[in-house]
C-alpha positions as CSV (number, residue, x, y, z in Angstrom):
1,M,79.8,90.1,120.2
2,A,82.3,88.2,118.1
3,G,82.0,84.5,117.7
4,R,80.4,81.7,115.6
5,Q,76.9,82.4,114.2
6,D,74.4,80.1,112.7
7,F,72.8,81.7,109.6
8,T,70.5,78.8,108.9
9,Q,67.9,80.3,111.3
10,G,66.9,83.7,112.5
11,P,65.9,86.9,110.7
12,P,68.1,86.9,107.5
13,G,67.8,90.7,106.8
14,R,69.0,91.7,110.2
15,Q,71.7,89.1,110.2
16,L,73.0,90.2,106.8
17,F,73.2,93.9,107.9
18,A,75.0,92.9,111.1
19,F,77.4,90.6,109.4
20,A,78.2,92.9,106.4
21,W,79.1,96.1,108.2
22,P,82.3,94.8,109.9
23,I,83.4,93.4,106.5
24,L,82.8,96.8,104.9
25,L,84.9,98.5,107.6
26,A,87.7,95.9,107.2
27,N,87.7,96.4,103.4
28,F,87.9,100.2,104.0
29,L,90.9,99.7,106.3
30,Q,92.6,97.5,103.7
31,V,92.3,100.4,101.2
32,S,93.6,102.8,103.9
33,Y,96.5,100.5,104.6
34,Q,97.8,100.8,101.0
35,L,97.1,104.6,101.0
36,I,99.0,105.2,104.3
37,D,101.9,103.1,103.0
38,S,102.2,105.2,99.9
39,L,101.9,108.5,101.8
40,W,104.8,107.6,104.1
41,V,107.0,106.4,101.3
42,G,106.3,109.4,99.1
43,N,106.8,112.0,101.8
44,L,109.7,110.4,103.7
45,I,111.7,108.9,100.8
46,G,110.6,110.6,97.5
47,A,109.0,110.2,94.1
48,D,111.3,107.4,92.9
49,A,110.6,105.3,96.0
50,L,106.8,105.9,95.5
51,G,107.1,104.8,91.9
52,A,109.1,101.7,93.0
53,V,106.3,100.8,95.5
54,S,103.6,101.3,92.8
55,L,105.5,99.0,90.3
56,S,106.1,96.3,93.0
57,S,102.5,96.6,94.1
58,T,101.4,95.5,90.6
59,V,103.2,92.3,91.0
60,L,102.0,91.8,94.6
61,F,98.4,92.5,93.5
62,T,98.7,89.6,91.0
63,V,99.8,87.3,93.8
64,L,97.1,88.7,96.1
65,S,94.5,87.9,93.4
66,F,95.4,84.3,93.6
67,V,95.2,84.4,97.4
68,I,91.8,85.9,97.2
69,G,90.7,83.2,94.7
70,L,91.8,80.5,97.1
71,N,90.1,82.2,100.0
72,N,86.8,82.4,98.0
73,A,87.1,78.7,97.6
74,A,87.7,78.3,101.3
75,L,84.7,80.5,102.2
76,T,82.4,78.4,100.0
77,I,83.6,75.0,101.2
78,L,84.0,75.9,104.9
79,S,80.7,77.8,105.1
80,Q,78.9,74.8,103.6
81,Q,80.5,72.5,106.1
82,T,79.4,74.9,108.9
83,G,75.8,74.7,107.5
84,R,76.0,70.9,107.5
85,K,77.2,71.1,111.1
86,S,79.9,68.6,110.0
87,E,82.8,68.9,112.4
88,T,84.6,66.1,110.6
89,G,84.2,67.7,107.2
90,M,85.3,71.1,108.6
91,K,88.3,69.5,110.2
92,R,89.4,67.7,107.0
93,Y,89.0,70.7,104.7
94,L,90.5,73.1,107.2
95,N,93.6,70.9,107.4
96,A,93.7,70.6,103.6
97,F,93.6,74.4,103.1
98,V,96.3,75.0,105.8
99,V,98.7,72.5,104.2
100,L,98.0,73.5,100.6
101,M,98.2,77.2,101.2
102,S,101.3,76.9,103.4
103,A,103.1,75.0,100.6
104,M,101.9,77.6,98.0
105,A,103.0,80.5,100.2
106,A,106.5,79.0,100.6
107,G,106.8,78.2,96.9
108,L,105.6,81.6,95.8
109,G,107.8,83.3,98.3
110,L,110.9,81.5,97.0
111,I,110.0,81.9,93.3
112,G,109.0,85.6,93.8
113,F,112.3,86.4,95.6
114,A,114.4,84.8,92.9
115,A,112.4,86.3,90.0
116,A,111.8,89.8,91.4
117,V,114.3,91.6,89.1
118,P,113.3,89.8,85.8
119,V,109.6,90.4,86.5
120,L,110.3,94.1,87.2
121,R,112.2,94.3,84.0
122,L,109.2,92.9,82.1
123,L,107.1,95.7,83.6
124,G,109.6,98.3,82.2
125,T,110.9,99.4,85.5
126,P,113.4,102.4,84.9
127,D,117.0,101.6,85.8
128,G,117.0,104.3,88.5
129,M,114.1,102.6,90.3
130,M,115.2,99.0,89.9
131,P,117.2,98.7,93.1
132,L,114.4,100.3,95.2
133,A,111.7,98.2,93.6
134,A,113.7,95.0,93.8
135,S,114.4,95.4,97.5
136,Y,110.8,96.2,98.3
137,L,109.5,93.3,96.3
138,K,111.9,90.7,97.6
139,I,111.2,91.6,101.3
140,N,107.5,91.3,100.6
141,F,108.0,87.9,99.1
142,I,109.9,86.8,102.2
143,G,106.8,87.5,104.2
144,M,104.4,85.7,101.8
145,L,103.3,83.3,104.5
146,F,102.0,86.2,106.6
147,L,100.0,87.5,103.6
148,F,98.4,84.0,103.0
149,G,97.8,83.4,106.7
150,Y,96.5,86.8,107.5
151,N,93.8,86.5,104.7
152,F,93.0,82.9,105.4
153,I,92.2,83.3,109.1
154,T,89.8,86.2,108.2
155,T,88.1,83.8,105.7
156,V,87.8,81.0,108.1
157,L,86.2,83.1,110.8
158,R,83.7,84.6,108.2
159,S,82.8,81.0,107.2
160,V,81.6,80.3,110.7
161,G,79.7,83.6,110.9
162,D,82.2,85.8,112.7
163,S,83.0,89.1,110.8
164,K,83.8,91.2,113.8
165,S,87.0,89.5,114.9
166,P,88.7,89.9,111.5
167,L,87.9,93.6,111.7
168,Y,90.0,93.8,114.9
169,F,92.9,92.0,113.2
170,V,92.8,94.3,110.2
171,T,92.7,97.3,112.5
172,A,95.8,96.0,114.4
173,A,97.6,95.6,111.0
174,V,96.7,99.2,109.9
175,V,97.8,100.7,113.3
176,L,101.0,98.7,113.3
177,N,101.8,99.7,109.8
178,T,101.0,103.4,110.4
179,V,103.4,103.5,113.4
180,L,106.2,101.3,112.0
181,D,106.5,102.9,108.6
182,P,108.0,106.2,109.9
183,V,110.0,104.4,112.6
184,F,111.6,101.9,110.1
185,I,112.0,104.4,107.3
186,R,113.2,107.5,109.1
187,V,114.3,106.6,112.7
188,F,116.1,103.4,111.7
189,D,117.1,104.9,108.3
190,W,116.1,101.7,106.4
191,G,114.5,103.7,103.6
192,I,112.2,101.7,101.2
193,E,113.3,98.4,102.9
194,G,111.9,99.8,106.1
195,A,108.5,100.3,104.4
196,A,108.6,96.7,103.2
197,Y,109.6,95.4,106.7
198,A,106.8,97.4,108.3
199,T,104.3,95.7,105.9
200,I,105.4,92.2,106.7
201,V,105.7,92.8,110.4
202,S,102.2,94.3,110.4
203,Q,100.7,91.4,108.5
204,G,102.7,89.0,110.6
205,G,101.4,90.6,113.8
206,A,97.8,90.4,112.6
207,F,98.3,86.8,111.6
208,V,99.7,85.8,115.0
209,I,97.0,87.7,116.9
210,G,94.3,86.1,114.7
211,L,95.8,82.6,115.1
212,L,96.1,82.8,118.8
213,Y,92.6,84.2,119.1
214,T,91.0,81.5,117.0
215,L,92.8,78.7,118.8
216,K,92.0,80.2,122.3
217,K,88.3,80.6,121.5
218,R,88.1,77.2,119.7
219,L,86.1,78.7,116.9
220,V,87.2,76.0,114.5
221,P,88.2,72.4,114.9
222,F,91.9,72.9,114.1
223,E,94.4,70.2,114.7
224,R,98.1,69.5,114.0
225,P,98.4,69.6,110.1
226,S,98.6,66.3,108.3
227,I,98.9,65.4,104.6
228,P,95.4,65.9,103.1
229,S,93.7,63.3,100.8
230,L,93.9,63.8,97.0
231,R,90.1,64.2,96.9
232,E,90.2,67.2,99.2
233,V,93.1,68.8,97.3
234,K,91.2,68.3,94.0
235,D,88.0,69.9,95.5
236,I,90.0,72.9,96.6
237,L,91.9,73.4,93.3
238,K,88.6,72.8,91.3
239,L,87.2,75.9,93.0
240,G,90.4,77.8,93.8
241,I,91.9,78.0,90.3
242,P,88.9,79.5,88.4
243,A,88.3,81.8,91.4
244,G,91.9,83.0,91.1
245,L,91.6,83.4,87.3
246,Q,88.5,85.7,87.9
247,M,90.8,88.3,89.4
248,S,93.2,88.0,86.5
249,V,90.4,88.5,84.0
250,I,89.3,91.6,85.9
251,S,92.9,93.0,86.1
252,A,93.5,92.5,82.4
253,G,90.1,94.1,81.6
254,I,90.9,97.2,83.6
255,M,94.3,97.5,81.8
256,A,92.5,97.2,78.4
257,I,90.0,99.9,79.3
258,M,92.9,102.1,80.4
259,S,94.3,101.8,76.8
260,V,91.1,103.4,75.5
261,V,91.3,106.2,78.1
262,A,95.0,106.8,77.2
263,S,94.1,107.5,73.6
264,F,92.5,110.8,74.8
265,G,95.8,112.1,76.3
266,P,97.4,112.6,79.7
267,A,94.6,114.8,81.2
268,A,92.1,112.0,80.6
269,V,94.4,109.4,82.1
270,A,94.9,111.6,85.2
271,G,91.2,112.3,85.6
272,Y,90.2,108.7,85.1
273,G,92.9,107.6,87.5
274,A,91.5,109.9,90.2
275,A,88.0,108.6,89.4
276,Q,89.1,105.0,89.8
277,R,90.5,105.7,93.2
278,L,87.1,106.9,94.2
279,D,85.6,103.9,92.5
280,S,87.5,101.6,94.8
281,L,85.8,103.2,97.7
282,I,82.3,103.4,96.1
283,M,82.2,99.7,95.5
284,L,83.1,98.7,99.1
285,P,79.5,98.3,100.2
286,A,78.7,96.0,97.3
287,Q,81.8,94.0,97.8
288,A,81.1,93.6,101.6
289,L,77.5,92.5,100.9
290,G,78.8,90.0,98.2
291,T,81.2,88.5,100.7
292,A,78.5,88.4,103.4
293,V,76.0,86.8,101.1
294,N,78.6,84.2,100.0
295,S,79.1,83.1,103.6
296,M,75.4,83.2,104.7
297,A,74.2,81.5,101.5
298,G,77.0,78.9,101.8
299,Q,75.8,77.8,105.3
300,N,72.3,77.5,104.1
301,I,73.2,75.6,100.9
302,G,75.2,73.2,103.1
303,A,72.0,72.8,105.3
304,G,69.8,72.5,102.2
305,N,67.7,75.6,103.1
306,W,67.2,76.8,99.5
307,D,64.3,79.1,100.3
308,R,66.4,80.9,102.8
309,V,69.2,81.3,100.2
310,G,66.7,83.2,98.0
311,R,65.7,85.4,100.9
312,I,69.3,86.3,101.8
313,T,70.0,87.2,98.1
314,K,66.9,89.4,98.0
315,Y,68.0,91.3,101.1
316,G,71.4,91.7,99.6
317,L,70.0,93.2,96.4
318,V,67.8,95.6,98.4
319,Y,70.7,96.7,100.6
320,N,72.9,97.1,97.6
321,F,70.5,99.4,95.8
322,V,69.9,101.6,98.8
323,A,73.6,102.0,99.6
324,M,74.7,102.5,96.1
325,L,72.0,105.0,95.2
326,I,72.9,107.1,98.3
327,L,76.6,107.0,97.3
328,A,75.8,107.8,93.7
329,A,73.8,110.9,94.8
330,V,76.7,112.1,97.0
331,L,79.2,111.4,94.2
332,F,77.1,113.3,91.7
333,L,76.9,116.3,93.9
334,L,80.6,116.3,95.0
335,A,82.2,115.1,91.8
336,D,84.3,118.2,91.1
337,F,85.5,118.5,94.8
338,S,86.3,114.8,94.9
339,I,88.5,114.8,91.8
340,R,90.3,117.9,93.1
341,L,91.5,116.0,96.1
342,F,93.7,114.0,93.8
343,T,94.8,116.5,91.1
344,G,94.7,120.2,90.5
345,D,95.0,120.0,86.7
346,R,92.0,121.8,85.2
347,E,91.5,119.4,82.3
348,A,92.0,116.3,84.4
349,V,89.4,117.6,86.9
350,G,87.0,118.4,84.1
351,F,87.3,114.9,82.6
352,G,87.1,113.1,86.0
353,A,84.1,115.1,87.2
354,D,82.2,114.6,84.0
355,Y,83.0,110.9,84.1
356,L,81.7,110.5,87.7
357,K,78.5,112.4,87.1
358,M,77.7,110.3,84.1
359,I,78.4,106.9,85.6
360,A,77.3,107.5,89.2
361,F,73.8,106.1,88.9
362,F,75.0,103.1,87.0
363,Y,76.9,101.8,90.0
364,P,73.9,100.0,91.6
365,F,73.7,97.8,88.5
366,L,77.3,96.8,89.0
367,G,76.6,96.0,92.6
368,I,74.0,93.4,91.4
369,N,76.9,91.3,90.1
370,F,78.6,91.3,93.5
371,I,75.4,90.0,95.2
372,L,74.4,87.4,92.7
373,N,77.9,86.2,92.1
374,G,78.3,85.9,95.9
375,T,75.2,83.6,96.0
376,V,76.2,81.3,93.0
377,R,79.8,81.2,94.3
378,A,78.5,79.9,97.6
379,A,77.2,76.9,95.7
380,G,80.6,76.3,94.2
381,A,79.9,77.8,90.7
382,M,83.5,79.3,90.5
383,F,83.9,78.4,86.8
384,Q,80.5,79.9,85.9
385,V,81.4,83.1,87.7
386,L,84.7,83.2,85.8
387,V,82.7,83.0,82.6
388,L,80.3,85.7,83.8
389,N,83.4,87.9,84.5
390,I,84.8,87.2,81.0
391,I,81.4,88.3,79.5
392,S,81.3,91.3,81.7
393,F,84.8,92.7,80.8
394,W,85.6,91.2,77.4
395,V,82.3,90.8,75.7
396,L,80.6,93.9,77.2
397,R,82.7,96.5,79.1
398,Y,85.8,96.8,76.9
399,P,84.0,96.6,73.5
400,F,81.2,99.0,74.6
401,T,83.8,101.5,76.0
402,W,85.9,101.3,72.9
403,L,82.9,101.6,70.5
404,L,81.1,104.5,72.3
405,A,84.4,106.4,72.9
406,G,84.9,106.3,69.1
407,W,81.4,107.6,68.5
408,F,81.0,110.2,71.3
409,G,84.6,111.0,72.3
410,E,85.6,111.3,76.0
411,K,82.0,111.1,77.2
412,G,81.6,107.7,75.4
413,I,83.9,106.1,78.0
414,A,81.4,106.7,80.8
415,L,78.5,105.8,78.6
416,G,80.2,102.5,77.5
417,M,81.1,101.6,81.0
418,G,77.6,102.4,82.3
419,A,75.8,100.4,79.5
420,S,78.0,97.4,80.2
421,F,77.1,97.6,83.9
422,V,73.4,97.4,83.1
423,I,73.7,94.5,80.5
424,S,76.2,92.5,82.7
425,S,73.8,92.8,85.6
426,L,71.0,91.4,83.4
427,T,73.3,88.5,82.4
428,A,74.0,87.8,86.1
429,I,70.2,87.9,86.8
430,L,69.5,85.4,83.9
431,Y,72.1,83.0,85.2
432,Y,70.9,83.3,88.8
433,R,67.3,82.7,87.6
434,Y,67.8,80.0,85.0
435,G,71.4,78.6,85.4
436,G,72.2,75.3,86.9
437,W,74.2,76.5,89.8
438,R,71.8,75.0,92.4
439,S,72.8,71.5,91.3
440,I,76.6,72.0,91.6
441,Q,78.5,69.8,94.1
442,A,81.2,71.9,95.6
443,I,82.4,69.0,97.7
444,S,82.9,65.4,96.4
445,E,80.0,63.1,97.3
446,E,82.3,60.7,99.2
447,E,83.3,63.5,101.5
448,N,79.7,64.3,102.3
449,K,79.0,60.9,103.6
């Protein structure tokens, strides 16, 4: 049953499993949301429109990365307040997040709408695609408040131990988008603008449903928004900015690795691209467990239950290894079939399948990062996690991939990636074991009194 849940008591292993699986399904639906959108646009409008959506999505992903960063900060602060059982603290920071994120959503919406065309030009958008991409992007920026609100309500509910209600909201958004896309695109004959309107209406619908549900159930102490204190704003930005930069580091690292892949030709790019689509699905369990551990550990850090934080982390690591090993075995056995779902090119299938078979059993090591980062993030170690991500991508993953690809050719890409997964997991373990994250104050001392 959906509702608030106290993670400071009860069996942590059972709680983690029950809390994580709705997050996993919600993340899967989010991936499906993007896929369904692309399928409708590609089939009902054409290749140019699909390309325009892909280019616009690059810009929107950058914005979404910042939103995710702020929500990671919200999850940490609000879950700690939940663990402290501080209704006053919860009320203050909830208000501060609402005001700050509403202002940011409005500002980003206006700036994004005005700068859509120049930004698309920077991305090298072909002239023929520019009108389509600009229209799609501008409409999405108009609905920026819904993107912020939709994600924030999900985060707030998870901070108080409710992961099932957000699953229902995401499901509503996916169903709405699936129905509205063909209606707006074909029936109303709105073309690519119809796809954009379907997106913001779906997100807006999920946002309204989530808001009404949260208020009706009184799951959080929400009141009429007021101007937050400077201290609360500083606490939020202190955590939110480095958390947002983490996604930028990851995005830039992915692009750098793609440059190594591109040096082996179009078949390698196509095969690697197909493998990365599968990668986004494979990592869903580790991502869900990382989010669940973040919330559960946050409540216990707020309550001062450090022994319980360690137990939650251990369960997360065990669940990660079991889930990722099972997925790795399935991926190894079905590598060729899986790549053929995305491309029929023989060389691309060969590259993609070889890559998956070589890297499959390295994925559990990458999952360790999600779990341990979730725990240390719960303490407020956002800057430290940013540093760990810089090490993971720019000190290990990109150099190893570039170096081993030079030594072993195409196979070196998977070897370099896999080796970096192992070493970066060891780095995360060392920081978890010996780092000073336990002494970090996520919330200013005055606010704790």
